[in-house]
C-alpha positions, -999 to 999 in steps of 0.1 A, spaced: -389 -179 -247 -426 -177 -251 -429 -168 -210 -406 -141 -217 -425 -126 -248 -459 -128 -228 -440 -110 -200 -431 -83 -222 -465 -82 -236 -481 -78 -203 -456 -52 -193 -466 -32 -223 -504 -34 -217 -495 -20 -181 -475 7 -197 -505 17 -218 -529 18 -187 -505 41 -170 -500 62 -203 -538 67 -206 -538 82 -171 -560 55 -154 -538 48 -127 -541 84 -113 -575 89 -122 -585 56 -102 -561 65 -76 -544 30 -81 -578 12 -73 -574 -22 -90 -610 -31 -83 -622 0 -101 -597 -3 -131 -607 -40 -137 -644 -29 -133 -638 -2 -162 -618 -29 -183 -648 -53 -179 -673 -27 -189 -653 -19 -219 -648 -53 -227 -687 -60 -226 -694 -29 -248 -667 -40 -276 -682 -74 -274 -716 -62 -285 -722 -67 -323 -741 -31 -322 -707 -15 -310 -685 -16 -342 -684 21 -342 -674 22 -304 -643 -2 -315 -636 24 -346 -635 51 -323 -614 36 -297 -589 25 -324 -588 61 -339 -582 78 -307 -555 55 -298 -538 59 -334 -542 97 -328 -525 95 -292 -496 76 -305 -493 98 -335 -492 127 -311 -468 112 -287 -443 102 -314 -445 138 -326 -438 152 -294 -409 126 -288 -394 136 -321 -397 173 -315 -380 170 -281 -351 150 -299 -348 174 -324 -346 203 -297 -319 185 -276 -297 178 -309 -303 216 -318 -292 227 -283 -261 207 -285 -240 199 -258 -245 213 -225 -220 244 -216 -197 232 -188 -183 268 -183 -196 281 -149 -181 317 -141 -152 313 -163 -142 279 -145 -140 249 -167 -156 219 -150 -146 184 -159 
């Protein structure tokens, strides 16, 4: 079971890389992405950069909240639209 949980965790982290737009920005250059992650990790390990960690956490939380709001608004709009009209030129399609 631990292996499945680890796999899921890694997939979710990969999703965050994609969601942040890093894959497109780096043109899927894995060496560039890895270098960027190493740079961020080094900066986050520095004792002087507790403000940097706070900034990243706030920025991420704000992005998650915005995504959740957009998803909710989209769902609500689909519910308000109701089922799609299947009538085309007076003919009922099944």
